[in-house]
N, C-alpha and C positions, 0 to 999 in steps of 0.2 A: 454923728446923726442919732437923734432919738431911736429907740428900738419900738417897733410899733407891733404892739402884742396879738392883733388879730392876724397879720400878716402871716409873724414868724406860726401862729398856733397851725394855721391853716397849709401852708407851704409844710409842717411836720407829719400836720395830719394826712397830708397827699401822700407824703413817703410810708408812712404807716398804710395806707388803703393798698399803695402799690405793693408793699409786701405781701399783704391777704391777697390781693389779685393774685399774684401767681402763686399764693401755697392754693385758692382755689383751684385754678386751671391747674394746679400738678392732682388735685383730687376730682378730675374733670369735669368743672362745672364752670361753664364758658358764658352762658347768657348774663344771669343777673351778675358775676362778678364783672362783665363786663361795662353794664351800665351802671354796676357802682364804682369802675374806675373813672367813667367817664364825668357822672355826676361829683363825685368828691375832689377830685382834680380841677375842677368848674370854680368851685368855690374859692380857690385862692387865687386863680386867674382874674376871677373878679372882682376880690379885693383888692387885688393889684391894681387895676384898670382904674376903680374908686380913688385910691389914692393919686392916681395921678389925672383924678379928672378935672374940666376944664371950670367948671361950676360948682356951687353947692346941689344942684337940680341933678347934675351928671353925676355925683358923687352917692347920691340918695338914690337914684336909679340902680347905679352898678351895683350899691349895697344891698338891694331890695333882691337885684338875681341873685347875686350870693346868698341871698337868705333863704331863697326857691329851691336853689342847688341845695344847699343843706338840708333841707327838708326832703330832697327828693333822694339823698343820700342816705338818710336816715332811714326812709321808706324801705330803699334797698337792702338797707343791714338788717330792718325787723322781716323781710320777707327769708332771707337767707338763714335768720335763726327760727324762727319758727316753720318752714318747709323742710328742715332738717335735711333738705341738698348737702351738705356739709355737717363734719363734724364738730369745725372750728367754733371755739369760745365768741360769743358776738359783744358779751356785757362790756370790753372796756371800749369797744370801737363806739356803742351806742351810747355811752356815757361821753366820751368824748366829743362826738355831734353833737349833742344836748347842749354841754359847754358853749360849742362853736354857736349853735345857734343863738342861746341866750344873747351873747355877747352882740353877734350881728343885730338882732334884733334891738336892742338897746342903742344901738347906733344908728339905726334906721329911725327908731320913734325921736330919739336926743335930737338927730338931723335934722330930721323933719319938722320939729318943732321950733324950733331954733330958725330955719325957714322962713315961716308962718309969721314971725316976730316983727 
């Protein structure tokens, strides 16, 4: 079976965010870290749902939700970085989420264009 790159990337990203969440909790940061955990793990869940989509339209809808969750995740990471609620470095996480956003955006755009042809 062919490996799905975005499914793999979002799953691995979820694992890194779970580890970050645990570090943030150890620093007594509970509010933003919980929001981050929810949005970040939702990206991969929506990608998995898109893979099992019943139609092209369903696929685009699920990938669009994954895109929104990825952008929300970026927001929480930026807030953590700029608020200085944590001493942890966010640069790698921000690079990873930007890469994921770019891939998902391209998938949505390409799939939407193919649907209209």
